[in-house]
C-alpha positions as CSV (number, residue, x, y, z in Angstrom):
1,X,89.4,96.8,94.0
2,X,87.4,99.9,94.2
3,X,86.3,98.8,98.0
4,X,90.2,98.5,99.0
5,X,91.0,101.6,97.4
6,X,88.2,103.4,99.0
7,X,89.7,101.8,102.5
8,X,93.1,103.1,101.6
9,X,91.8,106.5,101.1
10,X,89.6,106.5,104.3
11,X,92.8,105.7,106.4
12,X,95.0,108.0,104.6
13,X,92.4,110.5,105.1
14,X,92.2,109.7,109.1
15,X,95.9,109.8,109.3
16,X,96.2,113.4,107.9
17,X,93.5,114.5,110.0
18,X,94.8,113.1,112.9
19,X,98.4,114.3,112.6
20,X,97.1,117.5,112.0
21,X,94.9,117.9,114.4
22,X,97.7,116.6,116.9
23,X,99.9,119.3,116.0
24,X,97.6,122.1,116.0
25,X,96.6,121.2,119.7
26,X,100.2,121.0,120.4
27,X,100.6,124.3,119.7
28,X,97.7,125.9,120.7
29,X,98.9,124.4,124.3
30,X,102.1,125.3,124.0
31,X,101.1,129.1,122.8
32,X,99.2,128.9,126.2
33,X,102.2,128.6,127.9
34,X,104.2,131.0,126.4
35,X,101.5,133.6,126.5
36,X,101.6,133.1,130.6
37,X,105.6,134.1,130.1
38,X,107.5,130.5,130.3
39,X,109.8,129.9,127.1
40,X,109.0,126.6,125.3
41,X,112.3,126.0,123.6
42,X,112.3,124.6,119.9
43,X,113.8,121.0,120.9
44,X,110.8,120.9,123.5
45,X,108.3,121.8,121.4
46,X,109.1,119.3,118.6
47,X,109.7,116.6,121.1
48,X,106.0,117.4,122.6
49,X,104.7,117.9,119.2
50,X,106.0,114.3,118.3
51,X,104.9,112.7,121.6
52,X,101.4,114.0,121.4
53,X,101.4,112.6,117.5
54,X,102.2,108.9,119.2
55,X,100.4,109.2,122.3
56,X,96.7,110.5,121.5
57,X,95.9,107.4,119.7
58,X,92.4,107.0,121.0
59,X,91.6,110.5,119.1
60,X,92.9,108.5,116.3
61,X,90.3,106.1,116.8
62,X,87.7,108.5,117.4
63,X,88.5,110.6,113.8
64,X,88.6,106.8,112.1
65,X,84.9,106.0,113.4
66,X,84.0,109.7,112.7
67,X,85.5,109.7,109.2
68,X,83.5,106.5,108.1
69,X,80.2,107.8,109.4
70,X,80.9,111.2,107.7
71,X,81.8,109.7,104.2
72,X,79.1,107.5,104.2
73,X,76.8,110.4,104.4
74,X,78.8,112.6,102.3
75,X,78.3,110.0,99.6
76,X,74.8,110.0,99.8
77,X,74.6,113.6,99.8
78,X,76.9,113.7,96.6
79,X,75.1,111.0,95.0
80,X,71.8,113.0,95.7
81,X,73.1,116.6,95.0
82,X,75.7,116.1,92.6
83,X,76.4,119.8,92.4
84,X,77.9,119.6,96.1
85,X,79.8,116.6,95.5
86,X,83.2,118.3,95.4
87,X,82.8,119.4,98.5
88,X,80.7,116.8,100.3
89,X,83.6,115.0,101.8
90,X,85.8,118.0,103.3
91,X,82.5,119.5,105.2
92,X,81.8,115.7,106.3
93,X,85.5,115.6,107.8
94,X,85.2,118.8,109.5
95,X,81.6,118.1,110.6
96,X,82.9,114.6,111.9
97,X,85.5,116.0,113.8
98,X,83.1,118.9,115.3
99,X,80.5,116.6,116.5
100,X,83.2,114.3,118.0
101,X,84.6,117.0,119.9
102,X,80.7,118.0,120.8
103,X,79.9,114.7,122.1
104,X,83.2,114.2,124.0
105,X,82.4,117.6,125.6
106,X,79.3,116.5,126.6
107,X,79.7,113.1,127.9
108,X,83.1,114.0,130.0
109,X,81.8,117.6,130.8
110,X,85.1,118.9,129.9
111,X,87.3,118.7,126.5
112,X,89.4,116.0,126.5
113,X,91.3,117.5,123.6
114,X,93.1,120.2,125.5
115,X,93.8,122.1,122.2
116,X,90.6,122.3,121.3
117,X,89.6,124.5,124.7
118,X,90.1,127.7,123.0
119,X,88.0,129.0,120.1
120,X,91.1,129.2,117.7
121,X,92.1,125.5,118.7
122,X,88.5,124.2,118.0
123,X,88.7,125.6,114.8
124,X,92.2,124.6,114.2
125,X,90.7,121.0,115.0
126,X,87.4,121.3,112.7
127,X,90.3,122.3,109.6
128,X,92.1,119.4,110.3
129,X,89.1,117.4,109.6
130,X,88.0,119.5,106.5
131,X,91.9,118.8,105.1
132,X,91.2,114.9,106.1
133,X,88.0,115.4,103.8
134,X,89.5,116.8,101.2
135,X,92.5,114.0,101.0
136,X,89.5,111.6,100.8
137,X,88.1,113.6,98.1
138,X,91.2,113.2,96.0
139,X,92.6,109.7,97.3
140,X,89.0,108.1,96.8
141,X,88.7,106.2,93.8
142,X,86.8,107.3,90.8
143,X,83.9,105.4,89.0
144,X,84.2,105.4,85.3
145,X,81.4,108.0,85.2
146,X,82.9,110.4,87.6
147,X,85.8,109.9,85.6
148,X,83.9,111.0,82.4
149,X,82.3,113.8,84.1
150,X,85.6,115.4,85.4
151,X,87.0,115.1,82.0
152,X,84.0,117.0,80.1
153,X,84.1,119.8,83.2
154,X,87.9,119.9,82.2
155,X,87.3,120.4,78.3
156,X,84.3,122.8,78.8
157,X,86.7,125.2,81.0
158,X,89.5,125.1,78.5
159,X,87.0,125.7,75.3
160,X,85.7,128.7,77.7
161,X,89.0,129.8,78.3
162,X,90.3,129.5,74.4
């Protein structure tokens, strides 16, 4: 059951990161259009955003694969360095997106995700990866030991605040 929960968390995290990355990419591109004096009506903005979410499926596959690798590595880091466990998956998600974009740019010579061509756009893509990693951290199944440690931490914080 834990394996199935991990798969569901991985898929949910990938969908969240992909949707946020697609929205960010679209908005950065449309902002560039507006910066050259062209007005983008709200209905065009919404239609373009929805079309990009539906149309960038290959980017979704890249995020799925990147997250699978990154979350595996993050799990190893969290096991070896428990103090880093709370940030391992968000950092892994951000790194997965950053590395994927770097590999795509190196492979194709151009950034295939138009919204990541600017510095702001690149950071928004990485932020989408971080939020996807955070979603994985929140949704993933916990071992009994992790639940006990979490409960102990909450009880300790309550004692200190009283």
